[in-house]
C-alpha positions in Angstrom: 15.5 -4.0 -7.6 13.2 -0.8 -7.4 14.7 2.9 -8.0 14.5 3.7 -4.7 16.4 0.9 -3.3 19.0 1.2 -6.5 19.6 5.3 -4.7 19.3 3.8 -1.7 22.3 0.9 -2.2 24.5 3.5 -4.4 24.5 5.5 -1.5 25.6 2.6 1.5 29.3 3.7 1.3 28.3 7.5 2.1 26.1 6.0 5.0 27.1 5.2 8.8 27.4 1.6 7.8 29.0 2.0 5.0 31.5 3.7 6.8 31.8 1.5 9.9 32.3 -0.9 7.2 35.3 1.0 5.9 36.5 1.3 9.3 36.7 -2.2 9.9 38.0 -3.0 6.3 40.8 -0.9 7.2 41.9 -1.8 10.8 41.9 -5.8 9.0 44.7 -3.7 7.0 46.1 -3.1 10.5 47.0 -7.1 11.0 48.6 -7.6 7.7 50.8 -4.6 8.6 51.6 -5.7 12.1 52.6 -9.4 10.5 55.0 -7.0 8.6 56.3 -5.0 11.7 57.1 -8.6 13.4 58.8 -10.5 10.1 60.9 -7.1 9.1 62.1 -7.1 13.0 62.9 -10.5 13.2 65.0 -10.3 9.7 66.3 -7.0 11.0 65.2 -5.8 7.9 65.0 -1.2 7.9 64.0 -1.0 4.6 61.1 -3.5 4.9 60.3 -2.2 8.9 60.1 1.5 7.6 57.3 0.2 4.4 55.0 -1.3 7.5 55.5 1.7 9.7 54.4 3.7 6.8 51.9 1.8 5.8 50.7 1.5 8.9 50.6 5.4 9.4 48.5 4.9 6.2 45.9 3.2 8.0 46.0 5.9 11.0 45.4 8.6 8.6 42.7 6.5 7.0 40.8 6.1 9.8 41.2 9.6 10.8 39.4 10.4 7.9 36.7 8.0 8.2 35.8 9.0 11.3 35.8 12.6 9.9 33.4 10.9 7.2 31.2 9.5 9.7 30.6 12.7 12.6 30.1 15.0 9.3 27.8 12.1 8.5 25.2 13.3 12.3 21.9 12.4 11.4 21.2 12.7 7.8 22.1 9.1 7.5 21.1 8.1 3.3 19.9 4.9 4.2 17.7 6.4 7.3 15.5 8.6 4.7 
């Protein structure tokens, strides 16, 4: 792997594509939180429900941060340069 390719690989996380991948994996976590909520409600377990709500809030916050990062990247995409 050349130095240029290695630099691009290191910069992937700070690229638009890398940010989209991060958003996708973060959103994928919402599936497990939805299952958590469903199970907690079925069991009438308030503590598990609170845990699921906190996890959902963390996912929403994470997505908001990634969205903000995506807006900041704008045209300065590392992989395109």
